[in-house]
C-alpha positions as CSV (number, residue, x, y, z in Angstrom):
1,X,65.2,-66.3,-28.0
2,X,66.8,-63.4,-26.2
3,X,64.5,-60.6,-24.9
4,X,65.0,-57.2,-26.5
5,X,66.9,-54.7,-24.4
6,X,64.9,-52.1,-22.6
7,X,65.5,-48.5,-23.8
8,X,67.8,-46.5,-21.7
9,X,66.5,-43.6,-19.5
10,X,68.4,-41.2,-21.8
11,X,66.6,-42.6,-24.8
12,X,63.2,-42.4,-23.0
13,X,63.9,-38.8,-22.2
14,X,64.8,-38.0,-25.7
15,X,61.7,-39.6,-27.1
16,X,59.5,-37.9,-24.5
17,X,61.0,-34.5,-25.4
18,X,60.4,-35.1,-29.2
19,X,56.8,-36.1,-28.4
20,X,56.2,-33.0,-26.3
21,X,57.8,-30.7,-28.8
22,X,55.8,-32.1,-31.7
23,X,52.7,-32.2,-29.6
24,X,53.1,-28.5,-28.7
25,X,53.6,-27.6,-32.3
26,X,50.4,-29.5,-33.4
27,X,48.3,-28.1,-30.6
28,X,49.7,-24.7,-31.5
29,X,48.6,-25.1,-35.1
30,X,45.0,-25.7,-34.0
31,X,45.1,-22.7,-31.6
32,X,46.6,-20.6,-34.3
33,X,43.8,-21.5,-36.7
34,X,41.2,-20.6,-34.0
35,X,43.1,-17.3,-33.4
36,X,43.1,-16.5,-37.1
37,X,39.3,-17.1,-37.3
38,X,38.8,-14.7,-34.4
39,X,41.0,-12.1,-36.1
40,X,39.1,-12.2,-39.4
41,X,37.7,-8.7,-40.3
42,X,33.9,-8.6,-40.0
43,X,31.5,-6.0,-41.3
44,X,29.3,-4.3,-38.8
45,X,25.7,-4.8,-39.8
46,X,23.1,-2.4,-38.4
47,X,19.5,-3.4,-37.8
48,X,17.2,-2.4,-40.7
49,X,14.2,-0.3,-39.5
50,X,12.1,-2.1,-42.1
51,X,12.9,-5.4,-40.5
52,X,12.1,-4.0,-37.0
53,X,8.8,-2.7,-38.2
54,X,7.8,-6.0,-39.9
55,X,8.7,-8.1,-36.9
56,X,7.0,-5.7,-34.5
57,X,3.6,-5.3,-36.3
58,X,2.1,-8.5,-34.9
59,X,2.6,-7.2,-31.4
60,X,1.9,-3.5,-32.2
61,X,-0.7,-3.5,-34.9
62,X,-1.0,0.2,-35.0
63,X,2.7,0.7,-36.0
64,X,3.1,2.0,-39.5
65,X,6.8,3.1,-39.3
66,X,9.9,2.8,-37.3
67,X,11.7,6.0,-36.3
68,X,15.3,6.7,-36.0
69,X,16.9,4.7,-33.1
70,X,18.3,6.4,-30.1
71,X,20.7,4.4,-28.0
72,X,19.6,1.3,-30.0
73,X,15.8,1.9,-29.3
74,X,13.5,2.2,-32.3
75,X,10.3,4.2,-31.7
76,X,7.3,2.5,-33.4
77,X,5.0,5.2,-34.8
78,X,1.4,5.3,-35.9
79,X,-0.1,7.2,-38.9
80,X,0.0,10.4,-36.9
81,X,3.7,9.9,-36.0
82,X,2.7,9.2,-32.4
83,X,4.8,6.6,-30.5
84,X,2.8,3.4,-29.9
85,X,5.6,1.2,-28.9
86,X,9.4,0.6,-28.9
87,X,11.7,-2.1,-30.2
88,X,15.4,-2.8,-29.6
89,X,17.9,-5.5,-30.4
90,X,19.9,-7.3,-27.6
91,X,23.1,-6.5,-29.5
92,X,25.8,-5.3,-28.9
93,X,25.5,-6.3,-25.2
94,X,24.6,-9.9,-26.0
95,X,27.4,-10.3,-28.5
96,X,29.9,-11.4,-25.8
97,X,27.5,-14.1,-24.4
98,X,28.1,-17.4,-26.1
99,X,25.8,-20.4,-26.2
100,X,27.0,-23.7,-27.5
101,X,29.2,-22.2,-30.1
102,X,28.1,-18.7,-30.8
103,X,26.0,-15.7,-29.7
104,X,22.4,-14.8,-30.5
105,X,20.5,-11.6,-31.2
106,X,16.9,-11.1,-30.2
107,X,14.4,-8.3,-30.9
108,X,12.5,-6.9,-27.8
109,X,9.2,-5.2,-28.6
110,X,7.6,-2.9,-26.0
111,X,4.2,-1.3,-25.8
112,X,3.8,2.4,-25.1
113,X,3.8,1.6,-21.3
114,X,7.3,0.1,-21.7
115,X,6.2,-3.4,-21.0
116,X,7.2,-6.3,-23.1
117,X,4.8,-7.2,-25.9
118,X,6.9,-9.8,-27.7
119,X,10.4,-11.2,-28.1
120,X,11.5,-12.2,-31.5
121,X,14.5,-14.1,-32.9
122,X,16.8,-12.1,-35.2
123,X,20.0,-14.1,-35.8
124,X,22.4,-16.6,-34.2
125,X,25.9,-17.9,-34.7
126,X,25.0,-20.9,-32.6
127,X,24.3,-24.4,-34.1
128,X,21.3,-24.8,-36.3
129,X,19.6,-27.6,-34.5
130,X,19.9,-26.0,-31.1
131,X,18.6,-22.7,-32.4
132,X,15.6,-24.5,-34.1
133,X,14.7,-26.2,-30.8
134,X,14.6,-22.8,-29.0
135,X,12.7,-21.1,-31.8
136,X,10.0,-23.8,-31.6
137,X,9.6,-23.5,-27.9
138,X,6.7,-21.1,-27.2
139,X,7.1,-20.9,-23.3
140,X,10.7,-19.7,-23.7
141,X,9.6,-16.7,-25.8
142,X,6.6,-15.9,-23.7
143,X,8.6,-15.7,-20.4
144,X,9.2,-12.0,-20.8
145,X,5.6,-11.0,-21.8
146,X,4.2,-8.2,-19.7
147,X,7.5,-7.5,-17.8
148,X,8.4,-3.9,-17.3
149,X,11.7,-2.7,-18.8
150,X,13.2,-2.2,-15.3
151,X,12.8,-5.9,-14.5
152,X,14.7,-7.2,-17.5
153,X,18.2,-6.6,-16.1
154,X,17.7,-9.3,-13.5
155,X,19.0,-12.6,-14.9
156,X,17.1,-14.7,-12.3
157,X,16.3,-18.2,-13.3
158,X,15.1,-18.0,-16.9
159,X,13.1,-20.7,-18.7
160,X,15.5,-22.7,-20.8
161,X,14.9,-25.3,-23.5
162,X,15.7,-28.9,-22.8
163,X,18.2,-30.1,-25.4
164,X,19.3,-26.6,-26.2
165,X,20.2,-25.4,-22.7
166,X,23.3,-23.5,-23.5
167,X,21.8,-21.8,-26.5
168,X,18.5,-20.8,-24.7
169,X,20.4,-19.7,-21.6
170,X,22.7,-17.5,-23.7
171,X,19.7,-15.9,-25.3
172,X,18.0,-15.2,-21.9
173,X,21.3,-13.8,-20.5
174,X,21.6,-11.6,-23.6
175,X,18.3,-10.0,-22.8
176,X,19.4,-9.4,-19.2
177,X,22.7,-8.0,-20.5
178,X,20.9,-5.6,-22.9
179,X,19.1,-4.1,-20.0
180,X,22.0,-3.7,-17.6
181,X,23.1,-7.0,-16.2
182,X,26.6,-6.8,-17.6
183,X,27.0,-3.6,-19.6
184,X,26.1,-0.8,-17.2
185,X,29.6,-0.7,-15.6
186,X,31.0,0.7,-18.8
187,X,28.3,3.4,-19.0
188,X,28.8,4.6,-15.4
189,X,32.3,3.6,-14.5
190,X,32.9,6.0,-11.5
191,X,33.0,4.5,-8.1
192,X,30.5,5.6,-5.4
193,X,31.9,8.6,-3.5
194,X,31.2,10.0,-0.1
195,X,29.9,13.2,-1.8
196,X,27.2,11.1,-3.5
197,X,25.7,10.1,-0.1
198,X,26.5,13.2,1.9
199,X,22.9,14.4,2.0
200,X,21.6,11.2,3.6
201,X,24.8,10.4,5.6
202,X,26.5,13.7,6.5
203,X,28.9,12.1,9.0
204,X,30.1,9.2,6.8
205,X,33.8,8.7,6.5
206,X,34.0,5.5,4.4
207,X,32.0,3.3,2.0
208,X,32.5,-0.4,1.7
209,X,31.0,-2.8,-0.8
210,X,29.5,-6.1,0.1
211,X,29.9,-9.4,-1.7
212,X,26.7,-8.6,-3.6
213,X,27.4,-6.3,-6.5
214,X,25.7,-2.9,-6.2
215,X,25.1,-3.0,-2.4
216,X,27.3,-0.7,-0.3
217,X,27.6,-0.1,3.4
218,X,28.2,3.5,4.7
219,X,30.2,3.9,8.0
220,X,31.2,6.6,10.5
221,X,34.2,5.1,12.2
222,X,32.9,1.7,13.4
223,X,29.2,2.6,13.3
224,X,27.1,1.4,10.4
225,X,25.0,4.4,9.2
226,X,23.1,2.5,6.5
227,X,23.1,0.8,3.1
228,X,23.2,2.2,-0.4
229,X,21.8,0.4,-3.5
230,X,23.1,1.4,-6.9
231,X,21.2,0.6,-10.1
232,X,24.1,0.5,-12.5
233,X,25.9,-2.1,-10.4
234,X,22.8,-4.2,-9.8
235,X,22.1,-4.6,-13.5
236,X,19.0,-2.3,-13.6
237,X,18.6,-0.4,-16.8
238,X,15.2,1.3,-17.0
239,X,15.2,3.7,-19.9
240,X,13.9,7.3,-19.8
241,X,13.0,9.2,-23.0
242,X,16.3,8.5,-24.7
243,X,18.7,6.7,-22.3
244,X,19.3,5.1,-18.9
245,X,20.2,6.6,-15.5
246,X,22.4,5.7,-12.6
247,X,20.3,5.9,-9.4
248,X,21.1,5.1,-5.7
249,X,18.8,4.3,-2.8
250,X,19.9,5.1,0.7
251,X,18.5,2.8,3.4
252,X,18.5,3.0,7.3
253,X,20.8,0.6,9.1
254,X,18.0,-2.0,9.6
255,X,17.1,-1.7,5.9
256,X,13.5,-1.0,6.5
257,X,13.3,2.8,5.8
258,X,14.3,4.8,2.7
259,X,16.4,7.8,3.7
260,X,16.4,9.2,0.2
261,X,17.6,8.6,-3.3
262,X,20.3,10.0,-5.5
263,X,20.8,10.7,-9.2
264,X,24.4,10.0,-10.1
265,X,24.2,10.3,-13.9
266,X,22.1,9.7,-17.0
267,X,22.3,9.1,-20.7
268,X,18.9,10.7,-21.2
269,X,18.3,14.0,-22.9
270,X,18.5,17.5,-21.4
271,X,16.6,19.3,-20.0
272,X,14.8,16.2,-18.7
273,X,17.8,15.0,-16.8
274,X,18.3,18.4,-15.0
275,X,14.6,18.5,-14.2
276,X,14.6,15.1,-12.5
277,X,18.0,15.7,-10.8
278,X,16.5,18.9,-9.2
279,X,13.4,17.0,-8.2
280,X,15.5,14.3,-6.5
281,X,17.8,16.9,-4.9
282,X,15.2,19.2,-3.4
283,X,12.0,17.2,-3.1
284,X,12.8,13.5,-3.0
285,X,9.4,11.9,-2.7
286,X,10.8,8.7,-1.3
287,X,12.6,10.1,1.7
288,X,11.2,8.9,5.0
289,X,9.0,6.2,3.6
290,X,9.3,2.5,4.6
291,X,10.5,0.1,2.0
292,X,7.1,-1.7,2.2
293,X,5.3,1.5,1.5
294,X,7.4,2.4,-1.6
295,X,6.8,-1.1,-3.0
296,X,3.1,-1.1,-2.3
297,X,2.0,2.4,-3.4
298,X,1.1,3.5,-6.9
299,X,4.1,5.8,-7.6
300,X,2.5,7.0,-10.9
301,X,-0.3,8.6,-8.9
302,X,2.0,10.4,-6.4
303,X,2.5,14.2,-7.3
304,X,5.7,14.4,-5.4
305,X,7.3,11.8,-7.7
306,X,6.2,13.3,-11.0
307,X,8.2,15.9,-12.8
308,X,6.1,17.8,-15.4
309,X,7.7,17.7,-18.9
310,X,10.1,14.9,-17.9
311,X,7.7,12.0,-17.3
312,X,9.8,9.3,-19.2
313,X,13.0,10.1,-17.3
314,X,11.1,10.4,-14.0
315,X,9.4,7.1,-14.5
316,X,12.7,5.4,-15.3
317,X,14.1,6.7,-12.0
318,X,11.0,5.5,-10.0
319,X,11.0,2.1,-11.6
320,X,14.8,1.7,-10.9
321,X,14.2,2.5,-7.2
322,X,11.4,0.1,-6.9
323,X,13.3,-2.7,-8.7
324,X,16.4,-2.2,-6.5
325,X,14.2,-2.5,-3.4
326,X,12.5,-5.6,-4.8
327,X,15.8,-7.3,-5.4
328,X,17.3,-6.3,-2.1
329,X,14.4,-7.8,-0.2
330,X,14.2,-10.9,-2.4
331,X,15.6,-14.1,-0.8
332,X,18.8,-15.3,-2.5
333,X,18.3,-18.5,-4.4
334,X,20.5,-21.5,-3.7
335,X,23.6,-21.7,-5.9
336,X,24.6,-25.3,-5.4
337,X,26.8,-27.0,-8.0
338,X,24.6,-27.9,-10.9
339,X,23.9,-31.7,-11.2
340,X,24.6,-31.7,-14.9
341,X,28.0,-30.2,-14.4
342,X,28.8,-32.7,-11.6
343,X,27.8,-35.6,-13.9
344,X,29.8,-34.1,-16.8
345,X,33.1,-33.7,-14.8
346,X,32.7,-37.2,-13.3
347,X,32.2,-38.6,-16.8
348,X,35.2,-36.8,-18.2
349,X,37.4,-37.7,-15.3
350,X,36.6,-41.4,-15.6
351,X,37.1,-41.3,-19.3
352,X,40.6,-39.8,-19.0
353,X,41.5,-42.4,-16.4
354,X,40.4,-45.4,-18.4
355,X,41.9,-43.8,-21.5
356,X,45.4,-43.4,-20.2
357,X,45.6,-46.6,-18.0
358,X,45.8,-50.2,-19.0
359,X,42.7,-51.0,-17.1
360,X,40.7,-49.3,-19.9
361,X,41.8,-52.0,-22.4
362,X,39.8,-54.7,-20.5
363,X,36.7,-55.7,-22.4
364,X,34.4,-55.3,-19.5
365,X,35.7,-51.9,-18.6
366,X,35.6,-50.7,-22.2
367,X,32.0,-51.8,-22.7
368,X,30.9,-50.6,-19.3
369,X,32.3,-47.1,-19.9
370,X,30.9,-47.1,-23.5
371,X,27.4,-47.5,-21.9
372,X,28.2,-44.6,-19.5
373,X,29.3,-42.4,-22.4
374,X,26.1,-43.1,-24.4
375,X,24.0,-42.3,-21.3
376,X,26.1,-39.1,-20.8
377,X,25.6,-38.1,-24.4
378,X,21.8,-38.6,-24.2
379,X,21.6,-36.8,-20.9
380,X,24.1,-34.0,-21.3
381,X,24.4,-33.6,-25.1
382,X,28.0,-32.2,-24.8
383,X,30.4,-33.3,-27.5
384,X,33.5,-31.9,-29.2
385,X,32.7,-31.0,-32.8
386,X,33.9,-28.8,-35.6
387,X,30.9,-26.6,-35.4
388,X,31.7,-25.9,-31.8
389,X,35.4,-25.3,-32.4
390,X,34.8,-23.1,-35.4
391,X,32.1,-21.2,-33.5
392,X,34.4,-20.6,-30.6
393,X,37.1,-19.4,-33.0
394,X,34.8,-17.0,-34.8
395,X,32.9,-15.7,-31.8
396,X,35.0,-16.5,-28.7
397,X,33.3,-18.1,-25.7
398,X,32.4,-17.3,-22.1
399,X,33.1,-19.4,-19.1
400,X,29.7,-19.4,-17.6
401,X,27.5,-22.4,-18.5
402,X,30.1,-24.1,-20.7
403,X,32.8,-25.0,-18.2
404,X,32.2,-28.8,-18.6
405,X,32.3,-28.5,-22.4
406,X,35.5,-26.5,-22.1
407,X,37.0,-29.2,-19.9
408,X,35.9,-31.9,-22.4
409,X,37.5,-30.0,-25.3
410,X,40.7,-29.4,-23.3
411,X,40.9,-33.2,-22.5
412,X,40.3,-34.0,-26.2
413,X,43.1,-31.8,-27.5
414,X,45.7,-31.6,-24.8
415,X,46.0,-35.2,-23.6
416,X,46.7,-36.7,-27.1
417,X,49.1,-33.9,-27.9
418,X,51.4,-34.8,-25.0
419,X,50.7,-38.5,-24.4
420,X,49.9,-39.7,-27.9
421,X,46.6,-41.3,-26.5
422,X,43.4,-40.2,-28.2
423,X,41.3,-40.6,-25.1
424,X,38.3,-38.7,-26.4
425,X,37.8,-40.8,-29.6
426,X,38.8,-44.1,-28.0
427,X,36.8,-43.8,-24.8
428,X,34.8,-40.6,-24.1
429,X,32.9,-39.7,-27.3
430,X,29.3,-40.8,-26.9
431,X,28.9,-41.4,-30.7
432,X,32.0,-43.5,-30.8
433,X,30.8,-45.4,-27.7
434,X,27.4,-46.1,-29.4
435,X,29.3,-47.5,-32.4
436,X,31.3,-49.7,-30.1
437,X,28.2,-51.2,-28.5
438,X,26.6,-51.6,-31.9
439,X,29.6,-53.4,-33.3
440,X,29.6,-55.8,-30.3
441,X,25.9,-56.6,-30.7
442,X,26.2,-57.5,-34.4
443,X,26.9,-61.1,-35.4
444,X,28.5,-60.4,-38.8
445,X,31.3,-57.9,-39.1
446,X,32.7,-57.0,-42.5
447,X,35.9,-55.4,-43.6
448,X,36.2,-53.3,-46.8
449,X,38.7,-54.2,-49.5
450,X,42.1,-52.5,-48.9
451,X,41.8,-50.0,-51.8
452,X,38.3,-48.9,-50.9
453,X,39.2,-48.7,-47.2
454,X,42.2,-46.4,-48.1
455,X,40.1,-44.2,-50.3
456,X,37.3,-43.8,-47.7
457,X,39.7,-43.0,-44.9
458,X,40.6,-39.8,-46.8
459,X,37.1,-38.5,-46.5
460,X,37.3,-37.2,-42.9
461,X,40.5,-35.3,-43.8
462,X,38.8,-33.8,-46.9
463,X,35.7,-32.9,-44.8
464,X,37.9,-31.2,-42.2
465,X,39.7,-29.1,-44.8
466,X,36.4,-28.2,-46.4
467,X,34.9,-27.0,-43.1
468,X,37.9,-24.8,-42.2
469,X,38.1,-23.4,-45.8
470,X,34.4,-22.5,-45.7
471,X,34.9,-20.9,-42.2
472,X,37.7,-18.7,-43.5
473,X,35.6,-17.8,-46.5
474,X,32.7,-16.8,-44.2
475,X,30.4,-19.0,-46.2
476,X,27.5,-18.9,-43.7
477,X,26.9,-22.7,-44.1
478,X,25.9,-24.4,-40.8
479,X,28.9,-26.5,-39.9
480,X,26.7,-28.8,-37.8
481,X,25.6,-30.3,-41.0
482,X,28.9,-32.0,-41.5
483,X,28.6,-34.1,-38.4
484,X,25.9,-36.0,-36.5
485,X,26.7,-34.7,-33.0
486,X,24.1,-32.0,-32.8
487,X,21.4,-34.6,-33.0
488,X,22.4,-36.0,-29.6
489,X,21.4,-32.8,-27.8
490,X,18.8,-31.3,-30.1
491,X,17.1,-34.5,-31.3
492,X,16.1,-35.3,-34.9
493,X,15.5,-31.6,-35.8
494,X,18.0,-31.0,-38.5
495,X,17.7,-33.5,-41.3
496,X,21.4,-33.8,-42.4
497,X,23.0,-34.4,-39.0
498,X,20.1,-36.8,-38.2
499,X,20.7,-38.7,-41.4
500,X,24.5,-38.9,-40.8
501,X,23.8,-40.2,-37.3
502,X,21.4,-42.9,-38.5
503,X,23.5,-44.1,-41.4
504,X,26.6,-44.2,-39.2
505,X,25.1,-46.2,-36.4
506,X,23.5,-48.7,-38.8
507,X,26.8,-49.1,-40.6
508,X,28.5,-49.7,-37.2
509,X,26.6,-53.0,-36.8
510,X,28.6,-54.3,-39.8
511,X,31.7,-52.2,-40.1
512,X,33.7,-51.6,-36.9
513,X,33.5,-47.9,-35.9
514,X,32.3,-47.0,-39.4
515,X,31.7,-43.3,-38.9
516,X,34.9,-42.9,-36.9
517,X,37.0,-44.4,-39.7
518,X,35.2,-43.0,-42.8
519,X,33.4,-39.9,-41.8
520,X,34.4,-38.0,-38.7
521,X,36.3,-34.7,-39.3
522,X,36.8,-34.1,-35.6
523,X,38.3,-37.6,-35.3
524,X,40.7,-36.6,-38.1
525,X,41.7,-33.5,-36.2
526,X,42.5,-35.5,-33.1
527,X,44.4,-38.1,-35.2
528,X,46.6,-35.2,-36.4
529,X,47.7,-34.8,-32.7
530,X,48.5,-38.5,-32.2
531,X,49.9,-39.7,-35.5
532,X,53.7,-40.5,-35.4
533,X,54.1,-38.7,-32.1
534,X,57.9,-38.5,-32.4
535,X,58.3,-37.8,-36.2
536,X,57.5,-34.9,-38.5
537,X,55.0,-36.0,-41.1
538,X,53.6,-34.7,-44.4
539,X,50.5,-33.6,-42.5
540,X,52.7,-31.3,-40.2
541,X,54.0,-29.6,-43.3
542,X,50.5,-29.2,-44.8
543,X,49.3,-27.8,-41.5
544,X,52.1,-25.2,-41.5
545,X,51.3,-24.1,-45.0
546,X,47.6,-23.8,-44.2
547,X,48.3,-21.6,-41.2
548,X,50.4,-19.3,-43.5
549,X,47.4,-19.2,-45.8
550,X,45.1,-18.3,-42.9
551,X,47.4,-15.5,-41.7
552,X,47.4,-14.2,-45.2
553,X,43.6,-14.2,-45.2
554,X,43.6,-12.2,-41.9
555,X,46.3,-9.7,-42.9
556,X,45.0,-9.1,-46.5
């Protein structure tokens, strides 16, 4: 029997061009859908004072009303209209900080001394199971108790919740952002000028900035005159009566002596700002003191640091100075590459390799890597899901903390679009790998009748359409409930994902890849990228019509 002729190079190039063109279109459809979600108009919802009061009363029992907020800060008032505490939301500063698939909003409750009394959960666009794990973790919520307002802008190394690391870290970073870690540059955008430090460094001719944000060196020709610390660039946001201030501390060349402080600007009220600015300009109770003395003394008891009639603003300046000095003296923590990220990138890289090479088809390699994927899923908890994709579409995402998940998502979408190989479903997905191992361990394997099989294979597509339709309708339904993947990271917290996981894995002992074939909407999305890689299909037409409908929803 004669062997079939090999395709010519020209034919190969033509097929490859068709595959890349169609793959680009299909990938573009998915990205366009995400962009449309992001562009949906959203109503701005302000925090209800009644909600603030109700959530603050446990921490501030004497509060009977919440006053009008100033700069997002609600005064908590007693029966005589005296301020007994304060409360504020982490929004809008925390809105740009994404967890697993969305941002979270917390309520910070302070006593009259401006120290944290309680931190409460308000809302989250993140996955339901991850949020529940964080809400049930008491040490996470108590980590801020007793901290002064000036300390909250330092991200540091917050307590995070195992199984909900991204969600809890995003919440903790949202607190830091609310108090200056990321938002202060917009409030005080001007660069530090020579005129700002002329009193302490009269001969200075240039200012340079070190690798550490907020720390500057002042020079006269080639001679170092000293160091300047700036609160707004160090993420310090101590609040006065009604706003924050931008303060600098000038240090000697050896960093051991305070030469003086400066008051660059403030969002607080007049005449308090002018009073404190004059105090700093003409008296400056810090000048000439050692850093150790400033940190050790009780600054509240020092008359030279107290401005009568402007105590709130004055106190905010004092606490900013002290916090800048604390951070400047603190030893920098190690910033080695996180072990979880290292494992994640190794797992993804191996999965891509065995997914695109023939070696991955060998039974030993397939089963061995399936075991690795299950271990990675249990250890890392990172999977591509519709809840995650829709969350990113609605809320955007940040790079910090989710780079491995971003790489995993890119591998899942880009590789099948341009190679026709669904490496994520076939090799990397921990849930798919668990089904592979379950199927190999079962002695009896069944196959459904053709008609029932054909009917059930439509379910993932219908589920996929339902998820995206509900997303564009802003239904508020937790999309994690449509898939089992959240259970891998958060545990058996949410009933519906846990039930889907259990039923799917049990079924996999008898039906090969049962959930993949008959339940997975993310698998359906990835099949859209790989099906008929060189031919336009009915699904491509449907996808185009759906994008037109999505654009209409955005524009209308």
